[in-house]
C-alpha positions as semicolon CSV with decimal commas, in nm:
position;residue;x (nm);y (nm);z (nm)
1;X;4,460;7,949;15,715
2;X;4,646;8,007;15,961
3;X;4,906;7,757;15,903
4;X;4,980;7,898;15,532
5;X;5,040;8,227;15,663
6;X;5,242;8,185;15,912
7;X;5,503;7,912;15,644
8;X;5,417;8,220;15,434
9;X;5,562;8,481;15,641
10;X;5,885;8,235;15,705
11;X;5,976;8,175;15,351
12;X;5,933;8,571;15,311
13;X;6,203;8,610;15,603
14;X;6,423;8,391;15,464
15;X;6,413;8,493;15,132
16;X;6,502;8,842;15,288
17;X;6,763;8,732;15,500
18;X;6,992;8,574;15,174
19;X;6,893;8,901;14,962
20;X;7,073;9,111;15,284
21;X;7,363;8,823;15,268
22;X;7,426;8,867;14,924
23;X;7,369;9,260;14,890
24;X;7,665;9,259;15,194
25;X;7,899;9,024;15,008
26;X;7,901;9,214;14,736
27;X;7,947;9,522;14,875
28;X;8,258;9,367;15,091
29;X;8,417;9,246;14,736
30;X;8,371;9,578;14,572
31;X;8,567;9,821;14,826
32;X;8,802;9,480;14,781
33;X;8,871;9,608;14,480
34;X;8,863;9,993;14,426
35;X;9,165;10,081;14,599
36;X;9,344;9,932;14,360
37;X;9,287;10,084;14,058
38;X;9,212;10,458;14,217
39;X;9,555;10,592;14,167
40;X;9,631;10,865;13,897
41;X;9,946;11,053;13,744
42;X;9,946;11,410;13,662
43;X;10,215;11,499;13,490
44;X;10,334;11,896;13,483
45;X;10,525;12,017;13,151
46;X;10,720;12,308;13,321
47;X;11,036;12,244;13,092
48;X;11,095;12,391;12,740
49;X;11,061;12,101;12,532
50;X;10,694;12,017;12,399
51;X;10,592;11,633;12,485
52;X;10,483;11,460;12,203
53;X;10,468;11,072;12,339
54;X;10,469;10,968;12,708
55;X;10,493;10,545;12,822
56;X;10,454;10,427;13,171
57;X;10,566;10,099;13,244
58;X;10,659;9,890;13,567
59;X;10,978;9,941;13,648
60;X;11,203;9,754;13,458
61;X;10,990;9,590;13,242
62;X;11,075;9,549;12,864
63;X;10,733;9,622;12,695
64;X;10,613;10,037;12,714
65;X;10,312;9,953;12,626
66;X;10,066;10,253;12,434
67;X;10,123;10,616;12,365
68;X;9,896;10,762;12,627
69;X;9,888;11,062;12,518
70;X;9,736;10,948;12,170
71;X;9,714;11,226;11,950
72;X;9,747;11,481;12,223
73;X;10,113;11,675;12,347
74;X;10,178;11,825;12,669
75;X;10,295;12,180;12,563
76;X;10,487;12,398;12,810
77;X;10,281;12,511;13,152
78;X;10,058;12,223;13,063
79;X;9,960;11,899;13,176
80;X;9,812;11,545;13,169
81;X;9,654;11,293;13,389
82;X;9,683;10,938;13,337
83;X;9,434;10,724;13,530
84;X;9,390;10,393;13,699
85;X;9,738;10,291;13,805
86;X;9,811;10,093;14,070
87;X;10,054;10,199;14,352
88;X;10,409;10,117;14,261
89;X;10,707;10,216;14,034
90;X;10,683;10,280;13,719
91;X;10,957;10,413;13,412
92;X;10,854;10,729;13,196
93;X;10,958;10,672;12,847
94;X;10,884;11,080;12,742
95;X;10,976;11,131;12,367
96;X;10,993;11,601;12,259
97;X;10,884;11,672;11,918
98;X;11,236;11,651;11,794
99;X;11,173;11,262;11,872
100;X;11,451;11,243;12,127
101;X;11,327;10,995;12,408
102;X;11,420;11,045;12,777
103;X;11,349;10,767;13,095
104;X;11,292;10,850;13,375
105;X;11,329;10,516;13,593
106;X;11,178;10,449;13,913
107;X;10,938;10,700;13,998
108;X;10,712;10,626;14,247
109;X;10,334;10,585;14,186
110;X;10,080;10,634;14,518
111;X;9,754;10,738;14,488
112;X;9,643;11,058;14,291
113;X;9,955;11,224;14,294
114;X;10,156;11,499;14,016
115;X;10,477;11,492;13,893
116;X;10,642;11,826;13,772
117;X;10,844;11,739;13,428
118;X;11,152;12,008;13,436
119;X;11,418;12,085;13,172
120;X;11,753;11,924;13,438
121;X;11,496;11,604;13,446
122;X;11,480;11,593;13,069
123;X;11,868;11,672;13,051
124;X;11,984;11,424;13,330
125;X;11,786;11,171;13,185
126;X;11,910;10,799;13,054
127;X;11,863;10,809;12,659
């Protein structure tokens, strides 16, 4: 009887060791992925323009993707946050209430950041 109890204890110890290693591997794998999706860009509209569309695309890419605002707008003194942006350089396309487009090139996004949209930026942007 003593022999079978020792075997059961040894098997239980091996199983516990395997479970602990698996849990540690999952934690390490998760921590490697999290920093890549943590960034956000908060656009603060301090201009006199009402923003009806906002596009964020990796710098110099030809495809703008979807409008980040959807049915929302960013009026004067309002803000809007785009989440889950990996660190890097981006081009921003802004469309106002008159459908005028403004492209701001090479905006560096690192972590959670705020970007102030001003009349000067809109009036000097690439159209």
